[in-house]
C-alpha positions in Angstrom: 0.1 0.0 0.0 1.1 3.6 -0.6 -0.1 6.8 0.9 -0.4 10.0 -1.2 1.4 12.7 0.7 0.9 15.4 -1.9 -0.3 15.5 -5.5 -1.6 17.9 -8.1 -5.1 17.3 -9.6 -5.8 14.9 -12.5 -3.9 11.7 -11.4 -6.1 8.6 -11.7 -6.0 4.9 -11.5 -6.1 3.3 -15.0 -5.6 0.0 -16.7 -5.8 -0.7 -20.5 -9.4 0.4 -20.7 -13.1 -0.6 -20.6 -13.9 -2.1 -24.0 -17.2 -3.5 -25.1 -19.5 -0.8 -24.0 -19.4 1.6 -26.9 -22.9 0.6 -28.0 -24.2 1.7 -24.5 -22.6 5.1 -24.9 -19.7 4.3 -22.5 -16.3 5.2 -23.7 -13.0 3.2 -23.1 -11.1 5.4 -20.5 -7.8 3.5 -19.7 -4.2 4.6 -19.9 -3.4 7.5 -22.2 0.1 6.1 -22.8 -0.5 2.3 -23.0 3.2 1.7 -24.0 4.5 3.1 -20.8 1.7 1.4 -18.8 2.5 -2.0 -20.3 6.3 -1.6 -19.7 5.8 -0.6 -16.1 3.7 -3.7 -15.5 6.0 -6.0 -17.4 9.0 -4.9 -15.3 7.1 -6.0 -12.2 5.9 -9.3 -13.5 2.3 -8.0 -13.5 -0.4 -8.7 -16.1 0.0 -5.9 -18.7 -3.5 -4.8 -18.0 -2.9 -4.3 -14.3 -4.2 -1.1 -12.8 -1.6 1.6 -12.2 -1.4 5.3 -11.4 -1.4 7.7 -14.2 0.1 11.1 -13.2 -0.1 13.9 -15.6 1.1 16.7 -13.3 4.0 16.9 -10.8 5.3 17.4 -8.3 3.9 14.5 -6.3 4.9 12.6 -3.3 4.1 9.0 -1.9 5.0 7.1 1.2 5.2 3.3 1.0 3.5 1.7 4.0 5.0 -1.7 3.5 8.0 -3.4 1.7 7.1 -3.7 -1.9 8.2 -3.3 -5.5 7.2 -0.5 -7.8 8.0 0.7 -11.4 8.0 4.0 -13.1 7.7 4.6 -16.9 6.8 7.5 -19.1 8.1 11.0 -18.9 11.3 11.9 -17.1 10.4 13.5 -13.7 13.6 13.5 -11.6 12.1 10.8 -9.4 13.8 10.2 -6.0 13.4 7.3 -3.5 14.4 8.7 -0.1 16.6 11.2 -2.0 18.2 8.6 -4.3 17.8 9.5 -8.0 16.0 7.0 -10.1 16.1 6.5 -14.0 13.2 7.5 -16.1 12.1 3.9 -16.5 12.9 1.8 -13.5 11.7 -1.0 -11.4 12.9 -1.9 -7.9 12.0 -2.2 -4.2 10.9 0.2 -1.5 11.0 -0.4 2.2 8.1 0.6 4.6 8.3 4.2 5.3 10.4 5.2 2.3 9.2 8.2 0.3 9.0 8.6 -3.4 9.1 12.1 -4.9 8.3 12.9 -8.5 9.7 16.2 -9.5 9.5 18.4 -12.7 8.3 16.5 -15.7 10.5 16.7 -18.8 10.4 14.9 -22.2 6.8 14.1 -21.9 3.5 14.7 -20.2 2.6 11.7 -18.1 4.2 9.2 -15.7 2.9 5.7 -14.9 3.6 4.4 -11.4 2.9 0.7 -11.0 2.9 -1.5 -8.0 3.7 -5.1 -7.8 0.4 -7.0 -8.0 -1.4 -4.0 -9.5 -3.5 -1.3 -7.8 -6.3 -3.0 -5.9 -9.5 -1.3 -6.7 -12.8 -2.9 -7.6 -13.3 -4.1 -11.2 -16.4 -2.4 -12.7 -17.7 -3.5 -16.1 -14.6 -5.5 -16.7 -12.0 -2.7 -15.9 -10.5 -1.0 -13.0 -10.1 2.3 -15.0 -11.4 5.5 -13.7 -14.4 6.7 -15.7 -14.3 10.4 -14.8 -17.3 11.8 -16.5 -19.5 9.0 -15.1 -17.7 9.1 -11.7 -17.1 5.4 -11.2 -14.3 3.0 -11.4 -10.6 3.6 -10.3 -10.3 5.1 -6.8 -13.9 6.0 -5.9 -14.4 7.4 -9.5 -12.3 10.4 -8.9 -8.7 12.0 -9.1 -6.3 11.1 -6.3 -5.9 13.5 -3.4 -3.4 13.9 -0.5 -4.3 11.5 2.2 -5.6 8.7 -0.1 -4.2 5.3 0.8 -4.0 3.0 -2.2 -3.9 -0.8 -1.8 -2.2 -3.3 -4.2 -2.7 -6.9 -5.2 -1.0 -9.9 -3.5 2.4 -9.3 -5.1 4.2 -7.6 -2.2 8.0 -7.9 -1.4 11.0 -6.6 -3.1 11.8 -7.7 -6.7 14.7 -9.9 -7.6 16.7 -7.1 -9.0 16.5 -3.4 -10.1 15.9 -2.9 -13.8 15.7 0.1 -16.2 15.4 0.3 -19.9 15.1 2.7 -22.8 11.7 3.5 -24.3 11.2 4.2 -28.0 12.0 7.9 -28.8 9.0 10.3 -28.7 10.5 12.3 -31.6 12.6 11.2 -34.6 16.3 12.3 -34.2 16.7 15.9 -35.0 13.0 16.7 -35.2 11.2 19.3 -33.2 7.7 18.0 -33.9 6.3 14.7 -32.8 5.3 12.7 -35.9 1.9 10.9 -35.7 1.1 8.3 -38.4 -2.6 8.5 -39.4 -5.1 7.1 -41.8 -7.5 9.3 -43.9 -10.9 9.1 -42.3 -14.5 9.2 -43.5 -14.8 12.9 -44.4 -11.2 13.4 -45.5 -12.0 14.0 -49.1 -14.7 16.5 -48.3 -12.1 19.0 -47.3 -10.6 21.4 -49.8 -7.4 20.3 -51.5 -5.4 23.1 -49.9 -6.8 22.0 -46.4 -5.8 18.4 -47.0 -2.2 19.4 -48.2 -1.8 21.6 -45.1 -3.0 18.9 -42.7 -0.5 16.4 -44.0 2.4 18.8 -44.2 2.2 21.8 -41.8 2.8 21.5 -38.1 0.1 21.9 -35.5 0.7 23.2 -32.0 -0.9 21.6 -28.9 -3.0 24.2 -27.1 -3.5 24.5 -23.3 -7.1 23.1 -24.0 -5.9 19.5 -23.7 -6.9 16.7 -21.3 -7.9 13.0 -21.3 -10.9 13.7 -23.5 -8.9 15.3 -26.3 -6.4 17.8 -27.5 -7.3 21.0 -29.4 -4.6 22.0 -31.8 -3.7 25.3 -33.5 -2.3 25.6 -37.0 -3.5 26.0 -40.6 -7.4 26.2 -40.7 -9.0 23.3 -42.5 -11.8 24.3 -44.7 -14.3 21.9 -46.2 -15.6 21.9 -49.8 -19.0 20.7 -48.6 -21.3 22.6 -46.4 -23.9 21.4 -43.9 -23.8 19.6 -40.6 -23.3 15.8 -40.2 -25.4 13.5 -38.1 -23.7 12.3 -34.9 -21.6 9.3 -35.7 -19.4 6.9 -33.8 -15.8 8.2 -32.8 -12.9 6.5 -30.9 -9.6 7.6 -29.5 -7.3 8.8 -32.2 -10.0 10.4 -34.4 -9.1 13.8 -35.7 -12.2 16.0 -36.0 -12.5 19.4 -37.4 -15.2 21.8 -36.0 -16.5 24.9 -37.7 -13.5 27.0 -36.9 -11.2 24.7 -38.8 -8.8 23.8 -36.0 -8.4 20.1 -35.3 -9.4 18.2 -32.2 -7.8 14.8 -31.5 -10.1 12.6 -29.5 -8.4 10.6 -26.7 -9.0 8.1 -24.0 -12.0 9.7 -22.3 -13.6 10.8 -25.6 -17.4 10.4 -26.1 -18.7 7.6 -28.2 -20.5 9.8 -30.7 -19.7 13.2 -32.4 -20.9 15.3 -35.3 -17.7 17.1 -36.5 -16.2 15.8 -39.7 -13.3 13.4 -39.3 -10.3 14.1 -41.4 -8.0 11.4 -40.0 -7.5 8.7 -37.5 -4.1 8.4 -35.6 -2.9 4.7 -35.7 -3.1 2.7 -32.4 0.6 2.3 -32.2 1.2 6.1 -32.1 -1.4 7.1 -29.5 1.2 6.9 -26.8 3.1 9.6 -28.6 0.3 12.2 -28.5 -0.3 11.2 -24.9 3.1 12.4 -24.0 2.7 15.7 -25.9 2.5 18.9 -23.7 0.9 22.2 -24.5 3.2 24.1 -26.8 4.6 21.0 -28.5 4.4 20.7 -32.3 2.7 17.7 -34.0 2.9 16.6 -37.6 0.6 14.1 -39.3 2.0 11.6 -41.7 -0.4 9.8 -44.0 0.0 6.0 -44.0 -1.8 3.1 -45.7 -3.6 0.3 -43.9 -0.7 -2.0 -44.8 1.7 0.5 -43.2 -0.5 0.7 -40.0 -0.4 -3.1 -39.8 3.3 -3.0 -40.1 3.6 -0.5 -37.3 1.5 -2.6 -35.0 3.5 -5.7 -35.8 6.8 -3.7 -35.1 5.5 -2.7 -31.7 4.3 -6.2 -30.9 7.9 -7.5 -31.9 9.4 -4.8 -29.5 7.2 -6.1 -26.7 8.1 -9.7 -27.6 11.7 -8.9 -27.3 11.2 -7.2 -23.9 9.3 -10.2 -22.5 12.0 -12.5 -23.7 14.7 -10.3 -22.1 12.8 -10.1 -18.8 12.3 -13.9 -18.8 16.0 -14.4 -19.3 16.9 -12.1 -16.5 14.4 -13.7 -14.1 16.2 -17.1 -14.8 19.7 -15.6 -14.1 21.3 -15.2 -10.6 20.2 -12.1 -8.8 22.1 -8.9 -9.7 21.6 -5.5 -11.2 20.3 -5.2 -14.8 19.5 -2.8 -17.5 17.8 -3.6 -20.8 18.5 -1.2 -23.7 
């Protein structure tokens, strides 16, 4: 168990999401950065879907109330355990009474804090994720606050070894913008030619109007050739909609299940973690891909996880000692 000593608003308990309820008007929720979430759980030997803490604002401070293992993944945040600096991605043990401090966040927008055995909160509709709009799931259906005491599953005790690793880069080398691969969506061809060219070539800036529901972007205005409103239709995380003002909105983990704005593109699932780590002021670029290229990206990410699992299995079979996977 850990106790929250201090924390800024917006931190929640999340797993990989509540699927299967779109037809009931209930969105998925779940981790914004599923890649970091899965990595943190794998480092602890947890199920990849185990519930963990998603922390989008720091500083934050936690006290461990018992000897246990924990992992961090996501943005660098100058983490310290009783004053000892920890790597950006790390798994290891904490003794009862030790304090974990998360400092200024750099190189991303979210940190995942996982505990061995997973965060122990009730499963609701097949998931432990916090459904903020509907106020259920997670830790009493709300953000975490100072004084909260958060339990964990049965996997207490220190891990065999400390481990850290490198995550895929958020940006391509030498690039200022974060590149997001995307597929043209249903209303893509209803936009003017100049708008389509701008969308696929010009950078867009993340505005301060960004949260788990979606990111509003600022850049070249996107005009449609066709006029008139659309009927509400299904949307999912990653859909890029364009309201009347012409500035895109990217729908994310807590998005609604229906919307009426025209859809110009859909970010591929393999790149959703990248936009989850984008901060206000960051630049984004959209790169058009085909269905085949999207499938290749999914296969590449699956192969990366397969390699990580194999490495962790090999380390678990070796004599105890420090380890780092690159």
